[in-house]
C-alpha positions in Angstrom: 91.2 0.2 -32.7 90.5 3.9 -32.9 92.8 6.7 -31.1 92.3 9.6 -29.0 92.5 11.7 -32.2 89.3 10.3 -33.4 87.1 10.9 -30.3 84.6 13.7 -30.3 84.3 16.8 -28.2 82.5 16.0 -25.1 83.1 12.1 -25.1 85.0 10.0 -22.7 87.3 7.2 -23.8 89.4 4.5 -21.9 93.1 4.1 -22.7 93.7 0.5 -23.7 97.5 1.1 -25.3 100.3 3.5 -26.0 101.9 2.8 -29.4 104.7 5.5 -29.1 108.4 4.7 -28.9 110.9 5.8 -26.3 111.0 9.1 -24.7 107.6 10.0 -26.2 105.7 7.4 -24.9 107.4 7.8 -21.5 106.2 11.8 -21.7 102.7 10.5 -22.3 102.8 8.0 -19.6 104.4 10.9 -17.2 101.4 13.0 -18.0 99.2 10.4 -16.2 97.8 8.8 -19.5 98.2 5.3 -18.8 96.2 1.9 -19.7 92.9 1.9 -18.1 92.7 5.4 -17.3 89.5 7.3 -18.5 90.3 10.3 -20.7 87.4 13.1 -21.3 87.9 15.1 -24.5 87.1 18.9 -23.4 88.0 20.7 -26.7 89.6 20.0 -30.2 91.1 23.2 -32.1 89.4 24.2 -35.4 92.4 22.4 -37.1 92.5 19.6 -35.0 95.6 20.6 -33.0 95.8 20.5 -30.0 93.3 18.3 -28.2 92.5 19.4 -24.7 91.6 16.5 -22.3 90.7 16.1 -18.8 92.8 13.1 -17.3 92.8 12.0 -13.5 91.3 15.5 -12.6 93.6 17.9 -14.5 93.6 19.4 -17.6 95.9 18.6 -20.5 96.8 19.8 -24.1 98.0 17.2 -26.3 99.5 17.6 -29.8 97.4 15.6 -32.6 100.5 13.3 -33.1 100.7 12.4 -29.6 96.8 11.9 -29.5 97.3 9.5 -32.3 99.5 7.1 -30.3 97.0 6.6 -27.7 94.5 3.9 -28.6 91.1 4.2 -26.8 87.8 2.3 -26.6 
């Protein structure tokens, strides 16, 4: 299974599962990243942190650690 962290710039992926625990997982879900939603990767910073994505029509920046908790297909 690959994570959102591994998706390249310009690609779209569908969220399969969130692997985070407690408050971190809740925060990711509150940002609109839930199972089944499509995420488009707009930009990845030179060192990989942060990852800029478009979810449900709005733009979002995620830390590398958070992106690794989001399993996609």
